[in-house]
PyMOL Python script that loads the backbone (N, CA, C, O; Angstrom):
from pymol import cmd

cmd.read_pdbstr("""\
ATOM      1  N   MET A   1      43.829 143.697-165.032  1.00  0.00           N
ATOM      2  CA  MET A   1      43.614 143.280-163.634  1.00  0.00           C
ATOM      3  C   MET A   1      42.538 142.312-163.395  1.00  0.00           C
ATOM      4  O   MET A   1      41.399 142.590-163.770  1.00  0.00           O
ATOM      5  N   LYS A   2      42.807 141.133-162.770  1.00  0.00           N
ATOM      6  CA  LYS A   2      41.833 139.970-162.660  1.00  0.00           C
ATOM      7  C   LYS A   2      40.949 140.401-161.512  1.00  0.00           C
ATOM      8  O   LYS A   2      41.396 141.044-160.562  1.00  0.00           O
ATOM      9  N   LYS A   3      39.783 140.060-161.611  1.00  0.00           N
ATOM     10  CA  LYS A   3      38.628 140.305-160.583  1.00  0.00           C
ATOM     11  C   LYS A   3      38.509 139.043-159.814  1.00  0.00           C
ATOM     12  O   LYS A   3      38.552 137.955-160.389  1.00  0.00           O
ATOM     13  N   GLU A   4      38.352 139.160-158.454  1.00  0.00           N
ATOM     14  CA  GLU A   4      38.127 138.068-157.579  1.00  0.00           C
ATOM     15  C   GLU A   4      36.760 137.533-157.811  1.00  0.00           C
ATOM     16  O   GLU A   4      35.877 138.353-158.066  1.00  0.00           O
ATOM     17  N   PRO A   5      36.464 136.261-157.758  1.00  0.00           N
ATOM     18  CA  PRO A   5      35.034 135.709-157.910  1.00  0.00           C
ATOM     19  C   PRO A   5      34.418 136.053-156.559  1.00  0.00           C
ATOM     20  O   PRO A   5      35.063 136.152-155.515  1.00  0.00           O
ATOM     21  N   VAL A   6      33.066 136.231-156.690  1.00  0.00           N
ATOM     22  CA  VAL A   6      32.281 136.391-155.563  1.00  0.00           C
ATOM     23  C   VAL A   6      31.365 135.190-155.435  1.00  0.00           C
ATOM     24  O   VAL A   6      30.698 134.781-156.386  1.00  0.00           O
ATOM     25  N   ILE A   7      31.352 134.632-154.223  1.00  0.00           N
ATOM     26  CA  ILE A   7      30.546 133.390-154.009  1.00  0.00           C
ATOM     27  C   ILE A   7      29.440 133.887-152.925  1.00  0.00           C
ATOM     28  O   ILE A   7      29.751 134.475-151.889  1.00  0.00           O
ATOM     29  N   GLU A   8      28.258 133.608-153.260  1.00  0.00           N
ATOM     30  CA  GLU A   8      27.133 133.869-152.492  1.00  0.00           C
ATOM     31  C   GLU A   8      26.288 132.672-152.279  1.00  0.00           C
ATOM     32  O   GLU A   8      25.806 132.101-153.257  1.00  0.00           O
ATOM     33  N   ASN A   9      26.057 132.220-150.991  1.00  0.00           N
ATOM     34  CA  ASN A   9      25.259 130.945-150.699  1.00  0.00           C
ATOM     35  C   ASN A   9      23.816 131.300-150.475  1.00  0.00           C
ATOM     36  O   ASN A   9      23.457 132.188-149.703  1.00  0.00           O
ATOM     37  N   PHE A  10      23.019 130.562-151.188  1.00  0.00           N
ATOM     38  CA  PHE A  10      21.466 130.826-150.943  1.00  0.00           C
ATOM     39  C   PHE A  10      20.919 129.523-150.447  1.00  0.00           C
ATOM     40  O   PHE A  10      21.463 128.445-150.686  1.00  0.00           O
ATOM     41  N   ILE A  11      19.820 129.665-149.747  1.00  0.00           N
ATOM     42  CA  ILE A  11      19.100 128.459-149.221  1.00  0.00           C
ATOM     43  C   ILE A  11      17.607 128.689-149.431  1.00  0.00           C
ATOM     44  O   ILE A  11      17.111 129.796-149.218  1.00  0.00           O
ATOM     45  N   GLU A  12      16.902 127.662-149.841  1.00  0.00           N
ATOM     46  CA  GLU A  12      15.438 127.796-150.059  1.00  0.00           C
ATOM     47  C   GLU A  12      14.647 127.739-148.830  1.00  0.00           C
ATOM     48  O   GLU A  12      14.614 126.685-148.195  1.00  0.00           O
ATOM     49  N   ILE A  13      14.045 128.710-148.460  1.00  0.00           N
ATOM     50  CA  ILE A  13      13.153 128.683-147.291  1.00  0.00           C
ATOM     51  C   ILE A  13      11.814 129.239-147.673  1.00  0.00           C
ATOM     52  O   ILE A  13      11.626 130.356-148.156  1.00  0.00           O
ATOM     53  N   ASP A  14      10.764 128.195-147.361  1.00  0.00           N
ATOM     54  CA  ASP A  14       9.236 128.496-147.693  1.00  0.00           C
ATOM     55  C   ASP A  14       9.171 128.867-149.232  1.00  0.00           C
ATOM     56  O   ASP A  14       8.374 129.723-149.614  1.00  0.00           O
ATOM     57  N   GLY A  15       9.958 128.262-150.046  1.00  0.00           N
ATOM     58  CA  GLY A  15       9.798 128.364-151.484  1.00  0.00           C
ATOM     59  C   GLY A  15      10.464 129.590-152.075  1.00  0.00           C
ATOM     60  O   GLY A  15      10.204 129.899-153.238  1.00  0.00           O
ATOM     61  N   ARG A  16      11.360 130.354-151.304  1.00  0.00           N
ATOM     62  CA  ARG A  16      11.942 131.433-151.866  1.00  0.00           C
ATOM     63  C   ARG A  16      13.462 131.374-151.497  1.00  0.00           C
ATOM     64  O   ARG A  16      13.818 130.982-150.386  1.00  0.00           O
ATOM     65  N   ASP A  17      14.356 131.778-152.467  1.00  0.00           N
ATOM     66  CA  ASP A  17      15.756 131.708-152.165  1.00  0.00           C
ATOM     67  C   ASP A  17      16.188 132.957-151.308  1.00  0.00           C
ATOM     68  O   ASP A  17      15.903 134.116-151.608  1.00  0.00           O
ATOM     69  N   VAL A  18      16.853 132.603-150.293  1.00  0.00           N
ATOM     70  CA  VAL A  18      17.361 133.596-149.328  1.00  0.00           C
ATOM     71  C   VAL A  18      18.939 133.590-149.105  1.00  0.00           C
ATOM     72  O   VAL A  18      19.510 132.534-148.832  1.00  0.00           O
ATOM     73  N   LEU A  19      19.558 134.667-149.213  1.00  0.00           N
ATOM     74  CA  LEU A  19      20.952 134.774-149.063  1.00  0.00           C
ATOM     75  C   LEU A  19      21.338 134.475-147.631  1.00  0.00           C
ATOM     76  O   LEU A  19      20.870 135.180-146.736  1.00  0.00           O
ATOM     77  N   ILE A  20      22.080 133.575-147.381  1.00  0.00           N
ATOM     78  CA  ILE A  20      22.391 133.043-146.055  1.00  0.00           C
ATOM     79  C   ILE A  20      22.988 134.113-145.115  1.00  0.00           C
ATOM     80  O   ILE A  20      22.672 134.187-143.928  1.00  0.00           O
ATOM     81  N   ASP A  21      23.867 134.933-145.717  1.00  0.00           N
ATOM     82  CA  ASP A  21      24.467 136.005-144.945  1.00  0.00           C
ATOM     83  C   ASP A  21      23.421 137.141-144.465  1.00  0.00           C
ATOM     84  O   ASP A  21      23.717 137.995-143.629  1.00  0.00           O
ATOM     85  N   SER A  22      22.273 137.052-145.041  1.00  0.00           N
ATOM     86  CA  SER A  22      21.370 138.072-144.605  1.00  0.00           C
ATOM     87  C   SER A  22      20.550 137.502-143.432  1.00  0.00           C
ATOM     88  O   SER A  22      19.709 138.241-142.919  1.00  0.00           O
ATOM     89  N   LEU A  23      20.733 136.165-142.929  1.00  0.00           N
ATOM     90  CA  LEU A  23      20.007 135.711-141.877  1.00  0.00           C
ATOM     91  C   LEU A  23      20.705 136.047-140.588  1.00  0.00           C
ATOM     92  O   LEU A  23      21.931 136.145-140.628  1.00  0.00           O
ATOM     93  N   PRO A  24      20.107 136.227-139.505  1.00  0.00           N
ATOM     94  CA  PRO A  24      20.784 136.248-138.213  1.00  0.00           C
ATOM     95  C   PRO A  24      21.582 135.103-137.858  1.00  0.00           C
ATOM     96  O   PRO A  24      21.298 134.012-138.352  1.00  0.00           O
ATOM     97  N   ILE A  25      22.601 135.230-137.014  1.00  0.00           N
ATOM     98  CA  ILE A  25      23.666 134.188-136.705  1.00  0.00           C
ATOM     99  C   ILE A  25      22.895 133.025-136.130  1.00  0.00           C
ATOM    100  O   ILE A  25      23.218 131.881-136.450  1.00  0.00           O
ATOM    101  N   GLU A  26      21.864 133.258-135.275  1.00  0.00           N
ATOM    102  CA  GLU A  26      21.239 132.128-134.660  1.00  0.00           C
ATOM    103  C   GLU A  26      20.506 131.277-135.673  1.00  0.00           C
ATOM    104  O   GLU A  26      20.522 130.052-135.551  1.00  0.00           O
ATOM    105  N   GLU A  27      19.879 131.855-136.645  1.00  0.00           N
ATOM    106  CA  GLU A  27      19.137 131.072-137.595  1.00  0.00           C
ATOM    107  C   GLU A  27      20.069 130.438-138.584  1.00  0.00           C
ATOM    108  O   GLU A  27      19.758 129.355-139.080  1.00  0.00           O
ATOM    109  N   ARG A  28      21.222 131.054-138.913  1.00  0.00           N
ATOM    110  CA  ARG A  28      22.260 130.159-139.553  1.00  0.00           C
ATOM    111  C   ARG A  28      22.709 129.023-138.880  1.00  0.00           C
ATOM    112  O   ARG A  28      22.851 127.958-139.481  1.00  0.00           O
ATOM    113  N   GLU A  29      22.950 129.147-137.674  1.00  0.00           N
ATOM    114  CA  GLU A  29      23.390 127.949-136.834  1.00  0.00           C
ATOM    115  C   GLU A  29      22.349 126.831-136.691  1.00  0.00           C
ATOM    116  O   GLU A  29      22.665 125.641-136.702  1.00  0.00           O
ATOM    117  N   ARG A  30      21.046 127.291-136.552  1.00  0.00           N
ATOM    118  CA  ARG A  30      19.958 126.338-136.556  1.00  0.00           C
ATOM    119  C   ARG A  30      19.799 125.559-137.860  1.00  0.00           C
ATOM    120  O   ARG A  30      19.570 124.350-137.879  1.00  0.00           O
ATOM    121  N   ILE A  31      19.935 126.328-138.959  1.00  0.00           N
ATOM    122  CA  ILE A  31      19.854 125.780-140.343  1.00  0.00           C
ATOM    123  C   ILE A  31      21.086 124.833-140.511  1.00  0.00           C
ATOM    124  O   ILE A  31      20.904 123.730-141.026  1.00  0.00           O
ATOM    125  N   GLY A  32      22.283 125.197-140.117  1.00  0.00           N
ATOM    126  CA  GLY A  32      23.393 124.438-140.175  1.00  0.00           C
ATOM    127  C   GLY A  32      23.306 123.077-139.378  1.00  0.00           C
ATOM    128  O   GLY A  32      23.922 122.115-139.837  1.00  0.00           O
ATOM    129  N   ILE A  33      22.648 122.949-138.320  1.00  0.00           N
ATOM    130  CA  ILE A  33      22.397 121.873-137.498  1.00  0.00           C
ATOM    131  C   ILE A  33      21.440 120.905-138.314  1.00  0.00           C
ATOM    132  O   ILE A  33      21.710 119.719-138.502  1.00  0.00           O
ATOM    133  N   LEU A  34      20.324 121.516-138.765  1.00  0.00           N
ATOM    134  CA  LEU A  34      19.380 120.833-139.548  1.00  0.00           C
ATOM    135  C   LEU A  34      19.982 120.095-140.854  1.00  0.00           C
ATOM    136  O   LEU A  34      19.659 118.945-141.153  1.00  0.00           O
ATOM    137  N   ILE A  35      20.841 120.833-141.559  1.00  0.00           N
ATOM    138  CA  ILE A  35      21.455 120.352-142.694  1.00  0.00           C
ATOM    139  C   ILE A  35      22.403 119.192-142.324  1.00  0.00           C
ATOM    140  O   ILE A  35      22.406 118.148-142.976  1.00  0.00           O
ATOM    141  N   GLN A  36      23.189 119.395-141.288  1.00  0.00           N
ATOM    142  CA  GLN A  36      24.161 118.439-140.723  1.00  0.00           C
ATOM    143  C   GLN A  36      23.319 117.070-140.386  1.00  0.00           C
ATOM    144  O   GLN A  36      23.637 115.967-140.829  1.00  0.00           O
ATOM    145  N   ASP A  37      22.323 117.291-139.629  1.00  0.00           N
ATOM    146  CA  ASP A  37      21.353 116.092-139.183  1.00  0.00           C
ATOM    147  C   ASP A  37      20.970 115.239-140.333  1.00  0.00           C
ATOM    148  O   ASP A  37      21.148 114.022-140.376  1.00  0.00           O
ATOM    149  N   LYS A  38      20.400 116.004-141.312  1.00  0.00           N
ATOM    150  CA  LYS A  38      19.831 115.316-142.591  1.00  0.00           C
ATOM    151  C   LYS A  38      21.003 114.586-143.307  1.00  0.00           C
ATOM    152  O   LYS A  38      20.825 113.445-143.732  1.00  0.00           O
ATOM    153  N   MET A  39      22.167 115.204-143.446  1.00  0.00           N
ATOM    154  CA  MET A  39      23.214 114.432-144.102  1.00  0.00           C
ATOM    155  C   MET A  39      23.661 113.253-143.481  1.00  0.00           C
ATOM    156  O   MET A  39      23.945 112.248-144.133  1.00  0.00           O
ATOM    157  N   MET A  40      23.753 113.329-142.056  1.00  0.00           N
ATOM    158  CA  MET A  40      24.178 112.145-141.293  1.00  0.00           C
ATOM    159  C   MET A  40      23.041 111.097-141.239  1.00  0.00           C
ATOM    160  O   MET A  40      23.330 109.907-141.115  1.00  0.00           O
ATOM    161  N   GLU A  41      21.915 111.455-141.318  1.00  0.00           N
ATOM    162  CA  GLU A  41      20.763 110.385-141.471  1.00  0.00           C
ATOM    163  C   GLU A  41      21.013 109.579-142.627  1.00  0.00           C
ATOM    164  O   GLU A  41      20.876 108.356-142.590  1.00  0.00           O
ATOM    165  N   LEU A  42      21.414 110.270-143.770  1.00  0.00           N
ATOM    166  CA  LEU A  42      21.579 109.491-145.053  1.00  0.00           C
ATOM    167  C   LEU A  42      22.678 108.303-144.894  1.00  0.00           C
ATOM    168  O   LEU A  42      22.666 107.332-145.651  1.00  0.00           O
ATOM    169  N   VAL A  43      23.460 108.430-144.035  1.00  0.00           N
ATOM    170  CA  VAL A  43      24.597 107.480-143.824  1.00  0.00           C
ATOM    171  C   VAL A  43      24.234 106.661-142.569  1.00  0.00           C
ATOM    172  O   VAL A  43      25.059 105.866-142.119  1.00  0.00           O
ATOM    173  N   GLY A  44      23.090 106.816-142.018  1.00  0.00           N
ATOM    174  CA  GLY A  44      22.723 105.894-140.911  1.00  0.00           C
ATOM    175  C   GLY A  44      22.805 106.377-139.404  1.00  0.00           C
ATOM    176  O   GLY A  44      22.406 105.682-138.469  1.00  0.00           O
ATOM    177  N   TYR A  45      23.368 107.647-139.259  1.00  0.00           N
ATOM    178  CA  TYR A  45      23.434 108.208-137.972  1.00  0.00           C
ATOM    179  C   TYR A  45      22.157 108.973-137.535  1.00  0.00           C
ATOM    180  O   TYR A  45      21.420 109.478-138.381  1.00  0.00           O
ATOM    181  N   ARG A  46      21.918 109.050-136.286  1.00  0.00           N
ATOM    182  CA  ARG A  46      20.845 109.898-135.703  1.00  0.00           C
ATOM    183  C   ARG A  46      21.384 110.629-134.398  1.00  0.00           C
ATOM    184  O   ARG A  46      22.095 110.083-133.555  1.00  0.00           O
ATOM    185  N   ARG A  47      20.955 111.902-134.359  1.00  0.00           N
ATOM    186  CA  ARG A  47      21.259 112.620-133.071  1.00  0.00           C
ATOM    187  C   ARG A  47      20.507 112.043-131.844  1.00  0.00           C
ATOM    188  O   ARG A  47      19.281 111.929-131.814  1.00  0.00           O
ATOM    189  N   LYS A  48      21.253 111.723-130.936  1.00  0.00           N
ATOM    190  CA  LYS A  48      20.770 111.339-129.625  1.00  0.00           C
ATOM    191  C   LYS A  48      20.693 112.326-128.604  1.00  0.00           C
ATOM    192  O   LYS A  48      21.758 112.774-128.178  1.00  0.00           O
ATOM    193  N   ASN A  49      19.576 112.761-128.117  1.00  0.00           N
ATOM    194  CA  ASN A  49      19.395 113.905-127.079  1.00  0.00           C
ATOM    195  C   ASN A  49      19.666 113.208-125.736  1.00  0.00           C
ATOM    196  O   ASN A  49      19.227 112.108-125.404  1.00  0.00           O
ATOM    197  N   ALA A  50      20.485 114.047-124.993  1.00  0.00           N
ATOM    198  CA  ALA A  50      20.898 113.684-123.542  1.00  0.00           C
ATOM    199  C   ALA A  50      19.652 113.686-122.750  1.00  0.00           C
ATOM    200  O   ALA A  50      18.834 114.599-122.865  1.00  0.00           O
ATOM    201  N   SER A  51      19.483 112.661-121.929  1.00  0.00           N
ATOM    202  CA  SER A  51      18.300 112.746-121.031  1.00  0.00           C
ATOM    203  C   SER A  51      18.788 112.984-119.604  1.00  0.00           C
ATOM    204  O   SER A  51      19.841 112.437-119.278  1.00  0.00           O
ATOM    205  N   GLY A  52      18.201 113.665-118.807  1.00  0.00           N
ATOM    206  CA  GLY A  52      18.637 114.141-117.566  1.00  0.00           C
ATOM    207  C   GLY A  52      17.709 114.499-116.707  1.00  0.00           C
ATOM    208  O   GLY A  52      18.026 114.926-115.597  1.00  0.00           O
TER     209      GLY A  52
END
""", "prot")
cmd.dss("prot")
cmd.show_as("cartoon", "prot")
cmd.util.cbc("prot")
cmd.orient("prot")
């Protein structure tokens, strides 16, 4: 019987590796936005905040 692989995603926060699934959903969303912004900056895009 073959065993399914287990994939765990870690992120380094303040010098220590943290399992992403152990973070609250709000923190995961915030980190996801930060990662997305950094990746988009590399290709020349920047987030523009709506002014109102």
